[in-house]
C-alpha positions in Angstrom: 115.8 130.3 11.6 115.3 130.2 15.4 113.6 127.1 16.9 109.8 127.4 17.3 108.4 128.1 20.7 106.1 125.4 22.3 102.5 126.0 21.3 103.4 128.3 18.3 101.7 127.8 15.0 104.0 126.3 12.3 105.3 128.7 9.8 105.7 128.2 6.1 103.3 127.3 3.3 100.0 125.6 4.0 98.9 125.4 0.4 98.9 121.6 0.4 96.3 121.4 3.1 93.5 123.4 1.4 94.1 121.4 -1.8 93.6 118.1 0.1 90.4 119.5 1.7 89.1 120.6 -1.7 89.7 117.2 -3.2 88.0 115.4 -0.2 85.0 117.8 -0.5 84.7 117.2 -4.2 84.8 113.4 -3.8 82.1 113.6 -1.1 80.0 115.8 -3.3 80.3 113.4 -6.3 79.4 110.5 -4.0 76.3 112.2 -2.7 75.1 113.1 -6.2 75.6 109.5 -7.4 73.7 108.1 -4.4 70.9 110.6 -5.0 70.6 109.5 -8.7 70.7 105.8 -7.7 68.0 106.3 -5.1 65.8 108.2 -7.5 66.1 105.6 -10.2 65.7 102.4 -8.2 62.2 101.1 -7.7 60.7 101.4 -4.3 61.8 98.6 -2.1 58.8 98.9 0.2 56.1 96.4 -0.7 52.7 97.7 -1.6 50.3 96.1 0.8 47.1 97.6 -0.7 45.3 95.2 -3.1 44.5 97.6 -6.0 41.5 96.9 -8.1 41.4 97.4 -11.9 40.0 100.6 -13.3 37.5 98.8 -15.4 34.3 98.1 -13.5 35.5 99.7 -10.2 32.6 102.0 -9.7 30.0 99.3 -10.4 31.8 97.0 -7.9 31.9 99.9 -5.4 28.1 100.4 -5.7 27.6 96.7 -5.2 29.8 96.6 -2.1 28.5 100.0 -0.9 32.0 101.4 -0.6 33.5 104.6 -2.0 36.2 104.3 -4.7 39.6 105.6 -3.8 41.5 106.5 -7.0 45.2 106.9 -6.5 46.6 109.0 -9.4 50.3 108.4 -9.4 53.5 108.3 -11.6 56.7 106.3 -11.2 58.9 109.4 -11.3 56.9 111.2 -8.6 58.9 111.5 -5.4 56.0 112.5 -3.1 54.1 109.5 -4.6 57.0 107.2 -3.5 56.9 108.7 0.0 53.2 108.0 0.2 53.7 104.5 -1.1 56.3 103.8 1.6 54.6 105.6 4.5 50.9 104.8 3.8 50.4 102.0 1.2 53.4 100.1 2.6 52.2 100.3 6.2 50.2 97.3 7.3 47.7 99.2 9.5 47.1 102.0 6.9 46.8 99.5 4.1 44.2 97.5 6.0 42.2 100.6 6.9 42.2 101.7 3.2 41.0 98.3 2.0 38.2 98.1 4.5 37.0 101.7 3.9 37.4 102.0 0.1 37.6 100.1 -3.1 41.2 101.2 -4.0 42.1 101.7 -7.6 45.6 102.8 -8.8 45.7 105.1 -11.8 49.3 105.0 -13.1 50.3 107.9 -15.4 52.8 106.8 -18.1 52.9 110.0 -20.2 56.5 110.7 -19.3 57.7 107.2 -19.9 55.7 106.2 -23.0 54.4 109.5 -24.4 50.8 108.5 -23.8 48.4 107.0 -21.3 45.9 104.2 -21.6 42.5 105.6 -22.6 40.9 104.8 -19.2 43.7 106.7 -17.5 43.2 109.8 -19.7 39.5 109.6 -19.2 39.8 109.6 -15.4 42.4 112.3 -15.4 40.1 114.5 -17.5 37.0 113.6 -15.4 38.7 114.6 -12.1 40.9 117.4 -13.6 44.1 115.8 -12.3 47.1 117.9 -13.1 49.6 116.9 -10.5 50.7 113.9 -8.6 49.9 112.4 -6.2 46.2 113.1 -6.3 43.7 110.9 -4.5 40.0 111.0 -5.4 37.2 109.6 -3.3 34.0 108.8 -5.3 30.9 108.1 -3.2 29.3 104.7 -4.1 25.9 106.3 -4.4 27.0 109.1 -6.8 27.6 112.7 -6.1 30.7 114.9 -6.0 34.0 113.4 -5.5 36.5 114.5 -2.7 39.8 115.4 -4.2 43.0 115.4 -2.2 46.0 116.9 -4.0 49.6 116.4 -2.8 51.0 114.5 0.2 51.7 116.1 3.5 52.5 113.0 5.5 50.9 109.8 6.7 48.9 111.2 9.6 47.5 114.1 7.6 46.5 111.8 4.7 44.8 109.2 6.9 42.8 112.0 8.6 41.8 113.4 5.2 40.8 110.0 3.9 38.7 109.3 7.0 36.9 112.7 6.6 36.4 112.0 2.9 34.9 108.5 3.7 32.5 110.0 6.3 31.5 112.7 3.8 30.9 110.0 1.1 28.5 108.2 3.5 26.2 111.3 3.8 23.2 111.4 1.5 24.0 113.6 -1.5 21.9 116.5 -0.3 23.7 116.8 2.9 27.3 116.7 1.5 29.2 120.0 1.4 29.3 121.6 -2.0 32.6 120.9 -3.9 34.4 123.3 -6.2 37.8 122.8 -7.7 
């Protein structure tokens, strides 16, 4: 075989190289899947800065304090709920605004984990026709139709929607826009 010219590509088999690359790619894929499973199963490491009130008696307390109730319908397995927890309820400024404007009440769905919910959770889910998570419901302290916010599109959008819902809840019932769901 004549000597290779400078700059020429090596000749011969290159089968070992693709095998090494495939093994490296497979290892990286397995590592990424394992990290994803770990992140999904571990509890949120962001503290919840909102002081949630119990379901029982929340609407009576809201009437007394003249604040609308903010129901947060959530589930532990819900990834958008976790993002909202981290970005909104774990943010000091947002948490403070929520506590000042609303009487916040967390409604935790346990159907997937336990096969059933507490009766008060079922009752609220039926009352507000909650079928997906997260769902936030703003109930005016003076009665009237609730404002329902389904899904999570980011912190800024949610805070704007909550501010609008609060302003709407402060209007006399006859001046509020009609609600249909």
